[in-house]
C-alpha positions in Angstrom: 56.9 45.0 95.9 58.7 45.2 92.3 59.0 41.5 92.1 55.2 41.2 92.7 54.4 43.9 90.3 56.7 42.1 87.6 54.9 38.8 88.3 51.5 40.4 88.0 52.4 41.8 84.6 53.7 38.5 83.4 50.4 36.8 84.3 48.4 39.6 82.6 50.4 39.1 79.4 50.0 35.3 79.7 46.4 35.7 80.0 46.2 38.1 77.0 48.0 35.7 74.8 45.7 32.7 75.8 42.7 34.9 75.3 43.9 35.8 71.8 44.3 32.0 70.9 40.8 31.1 72.2 39.0 34.2 71.0 36.4 34.1 68.0 38.0 34.9 64.6 37.2 38.1 63.1 33.9 38.1 61.2 34.2 38.1 57.4 32.0 40.6 55.6 29.9 38.7 53.2 29.5 35.1 52.7 32.0 33.3 50.5 32.3 29.7 49.4 35.8 29.4 50.4 34.7 30.5 53.9 31.8 27.9 54.0 34.1 25.2 53.0 36.6 26.0 55.8 33.8 26.0 58.4 32.7 22.7 57.1 36.2 21.3 57.2 36.3 22.2 60.9 32.8 20.6 61.6 33.8 17.6 59.6 36.2 16.5 62.4 33.8 16.9 65.4 32.4 13.8 66.7 30.3 13.0 68.4 27.7 15.3 66.9 24.0 15.6 67.4 21.5 15.5 64.6 17.8 16.5 64.7 15.8 14.8 62.2 12.3 15.6 60.7 10.4 14.0 63.7 12.2 16.4 66.0 14.3 13.7 67.4 17.7 14.3 68.4 20.2 11.6 67.4 23.7 11.5 68.9 26.0 10.2 66.2 29.2 8.9 68.1 31.4 8.4 65.1 31.4 8.3 61.3 28.7 5.8 60.2 30.1 2.9 58.3 27.0 1.0 57.4 23.9 2.7 56.4 20.6 1.2 55.4 18.7 3.3 52.9 14.9 2.9 52.9 14.2 5.6 50.1 15.4 6.0 46.6 17.3 9.2 46.7 19.6 8.3 49.7 21.8 6.1 47.8 22.3 8.7 45.0 23.1 11.4 47.7 25.6 9.1 49.4 27.4 8.1 46.1 27.6 11.8 45.3 29.5 12.2 48.5 31.9 9.3 47.9 30.0 6.8 50.0 27.6 4.0 49.4 24.9 2.4 51.4 25.4 -1.1 53.0 21.9 -2.0 51.9 19.1 -0.2 49.9 15.4 -0.6 48.9 14.8 -0.8 45.1 18.2 -1.7 44.5 17.6 -3.3 41.1 16.0 -0.2 39.8 18.5 2.2 41.2 21.3 0.1 39.7 19.8 0.6 36.2 20.1 4.4 36.5 23.1 5.5 34.5 25.0 7.3 37.4 24.5 4.4 39.9 25.5 1.4 37.6 28.2 -0.5 39.3 27.9 1.7 42.5 25.6 -0.4 44.5 27.1 -3.9 43.7 28.0 -4.4 47.3 24.7 -3.3 48.8 22.1 -5.7 50.1 18.6 -5.6 48.7 15.9 -4.5 51.1 12.9 -4.8 48.7 10.1 -2.2 48.4 10.8 1.5 49.6 7.4 1.6 51.4 7.7 -1.9 53.0 11.3 -2.8 53.3 12.3 -6.3 54.5 13.0 -6.0 58.3 14.7 -9.4 58.4 17.2 -8.2 55.7 17.9 -4.9 57.5 18.5 -6.9 60.7 21.0 -9.2 59.0 23.4 -6.4 57.9 23.5 -4.8 61.3 23.6 -1.2 60.3 24.9 1.7 62.3 22.0 3.8 61.2 18.8 3.6 59.2 17.8 6.4 56.8 14.1 6.4 56.7 11.2 8.9 55.7 7.7 9.6 56.9 6.5 6.6 54.9 8.1 4.3 57.4 6.0 5.4 60.4 4.4 1.9 60.6 7.7 0.3 60.7 9.4 2.8 63.1 9.4 0.8 66.3 10.6 -2.5 64.6 13.4 -0.5 62.8 14.5 1.4 66.1 15.0 -2.0 67.6 17.7 -2.8 65.0 19.7 0.5 64.8 19.0 4.3 65.4 16.6 5.8 62.8 17.0 8.9 61.1 13.8 10.2 59.4 13.8 12.9 56.8 10.9 14.4 54.8 10.8 13.2 51.2 9.4 16.6 49.9 12.1 18.6 51.5 14.9 16.7 49.8 13.1 15.9 46.5 12.4 19.6 45.8 15.9 20.9 46.8 18.9 18.6 45.9 21.3 21.1 47.8 19.3 20.7 51.0 19.3 16.8 50.7 23.0 16.8 49.9 23.9 19.2 52.8 21.7 17.2 55.2 23.1 13.7 54.5 26.6 15.3 54.7 25.9 16.4 58.2 25.0 12.9 59.2 28.1 11.2 57.7 30.6 14.0 58.4 31.1 15.1 54.7 30.1 18.9 54.7 33.1 20.0 53.0 32.6 17.4 50.1 28.9 18.5 49.8 30.0 22.1 49.3 32.4 21.2 46.6 29.7 19.2 44.7 27.3 22.1 45.1 30.0 24.6 44.0 30.8 22.4 41.0 27.2 22.0 39.9 26.2 25.6 40.2 29.2 26.6 38.0 28.0 24.1 35.4 24.4 25.4 35.6 25.7 28.9 35.2 27.8 27.9 32.2 24.8 26.2 30.8 22.5 29.1 31.2 25.0 31.4 29.5 25.5 28.8 26.6 21.6 28.8 26.0 21.1 32.5 25.8 20.4 32.3 22.2 17.2 30.2 22.5 15.8 32.2 25.5 12.8 33.0 23.4 11.9 29.4 22.4 9.6 27.4 24.8 10.4 24.1 26.2 8.2 21.3 27.7 9.3 18.3 29.7 6.9 15.3 29.3 7.0 12.0 31.2 5.6 9.0 29.8 6.2 5.4 31.4 4.0 3.5 28.9 3.6 5.7 25.8 -0.2 6.1 26.7 -0.3 8.5 29.7 1.7 11.7 29.4 2.5 14.2 32.1 3.9 17.6 31.4 6.2 18.5 34.4 5.4 21.5 36.5 6.5 23.5 39.4 7.8 21.6 42.2 9.7 19.1 40.1 13.5 19.2 40.3 13.9 18.9 36.6 11.5 21.8 36.0 13.4 23.8 38.4 16.7 23.1 36.8 15.2 23.9 33.3 13.4 27.0 34.1 14.5 28.7 37.3 16.3 32.0 36.4 18.7 31.6 39.4 19.0 28.0 40.3 18.5 26.6 36.7 19.0 27.3 33.1 16.4 30.1 32.9 14.5 28.6 29.8 11.2 29.5 28.6 8.4 27.0 29.8 5.4 26.2 27.5 2.8 28.8 29.0 0.0 26.4 28.0 0.7 24.7 31.3 0.6 25.9 35.0 0.6 24.1 38.4 2.5 21.1 39.5 0.8 18.3 37.6 -0.5 18.2 33.8 -1.5 14.6 33.1 -3.3 13.5 29.8 -4.9 10.1 30.2 -6.1 10.6 26.5 -3.5 10.7 24.0 -5.2 13.6 22.2 -4.4 15.9 25.2 -0.9 16.0 23.7 -2.2 18.3 21.0 -2.2 21.3 23.6 1.6 21.2 23.9 2.7 24.2 21.9 6.5 24.1 23.0 9.3 24.6 20.4 11.3 21.9 22.1 10.1 18.8 23.9 12.0 16.5 26.1 10.5 13.1 26.4 11.5 11.3 29.8 10.9 7.7 30.0 12.5 4.1 29.9 15.3 4.7 27.6 15.4 1.1 26.8 12.0 1.3 25.1 12.9 4.4 23.3 12.9 2.8 19.8 9.5 1.1 20.4 7.8 4.2 21.8 9.2 6.6 19.1 7.9 4.3 16.3 4.5 4.1 17.8 4.3 8.0 18.2 5.3 8.5 14.7 2.1 6.7 13.6 0.0 9.3 15.3 -1.4 12.5 13.7 -1.6 14.2 17.0 2.1 13.6 17.7 3.1 14.5 14.1 1.2 17.8 14.3 3.1 19.1 17.4 5.2 22.1 16.9 8.3 20.6 18.4 8.0 17.5 16.1 7.6 19.6 12.9 10.9 21.4 14.0 12.7 18.2 14.7 13.1 19.2 18.3 12.3 16.2 20.1 14.9 14.9 22.6 14.6 11.8 24.9 15.8 11.4 28.3 16.1 8.4 30.5 14.3 8.3 33.9 17.6 8.8 35.6 16.9 12.4 35.3 14.0 12.4 37.6 15.1 11.1 41.0 15.7 14.6 42.5 19.3 14.2 43.6 22.5 15.8 42.6 23.4 13.0 40.2 20.0 13.1 38.5 20.4 16.9 38.1 23.6 16.6 36.6 22.4 14.0 34.2 19.4 16.1 33.1 21.8 19.3 33.0 24.2 17.6 30.5 21.3 16.1 28.5 19.4 19.4 28.2 22.5 21.6 27.4 23.9 19.1 24.8 20.5 18.8 23.1 19.7 22.7 22.9 23.2 23.8 22.0 
């Protein structure tokens, strides 16, 4: 009996040790970046993994994708931010002209127009996965015959760069890297917000012009607008209160006269900057703008408006450097 009793105690002790090893770790009170990063690092090693896309389809990703075909313009930027690059991309020529993607897509195959990509070119690269959007529903059946298609909603990603970064990170197993990028960016945004405290009372307008004839004052929902004016996610600047809503487009040049901002960022093709500015300087409407009189006109390339993390960083550096 003593022997049996001793054996029973030994078994119970061993069971307790094993339970301690397999038990859940103690909960941390409050969410911390380090905790999130540690969790991401654990998830990063887990293959296969199941990903549920915007269509509600569950895709089982057996291992880290090596060859991705990107069918929308923000995917390559997010991949590059995570230290990857697509095997092929639509709009490659345009994307390669953006300041933060120059030289990053040299090895990628061109897939043509983002709405109607070349099925033949996609087939030729034999991708592991295809990153698509709701705009590719007509091509879905053809694409799925080539490789598994992961569909994401453009609005969700365009309006929230952190969501886009984390979502793509889940697909390629780089959650840890995504959190590092987000932490660094938010630190820079916070630093920029503090550095611009002295001009908080001065209003700012962000205006896009592709041709120097049609002008659009950016409004809510645009990622650059969020970066500039959001009090928590952005720089907390003061927008020109003459404009509300998401879109304020002037088809007539005279509409610009309603812009009252102390500072104006003109966003367009940077290669045409000199020509555009020379034409604007000949206009009385332009010269009567408050920001022009104060010599507070700044030009930003279209690299700022793709909505991804690299675009946000580009816009952040331009805005803070100009306003300091």
